[in-house]
Every structure is written in structure tokens, then in C-alpha cells.
N, C-alpha and C positions, 0 to 999 in steps of 0.2 A: 486520344480516347481515354486514356488511364486518368489524365487530369479531369476529364469531364465526369468520370465515374466518381472520383474523390469528392468533387464538388457537390454532385448529386447527394452523395451519402452525408456530407456535413449539412446540406440543407434539410434533409430529412431528420437528422439528429436535431437541428433547431427546430423544426415543427414539433417533434416529440416532445422537447423541453417546454415549448409553448403550451402544447396540450395539458402537460403536467402542472404547469403554472396555473392555468385556467381551472383545471380540476381542483387543485388546492384551494384556489380562490373560492370557488363554489362551495367547498367543504366548510371553509370559513364562514361564508355567508350564511349557509344553513345552520351552523352552530350559533351564530349571532342571533338568527331568527328564533330558533329554538330556545336559547337562553333568555 
């Protein structure tokens, strides 16, 4: 049970970092478009 929870937590962390990456990419694209 503990192992499963830890795995879920790390998967969630991975998804969060993916979101941040995507968000950053969007910001860069917007700046490029505006520039």
C-alpha cells in the first residue's frame, strides 16, 4: 500500500512538472508572437 502511494505521488509530481513545462512553453510562444 505504501509503495503504491509513493508511486502515485511521484506520478503526480511528474504531471505537475509537465504542466509547468507546457505553461512555460506557451508563455515563450506568446512572447515570440507579441515580439
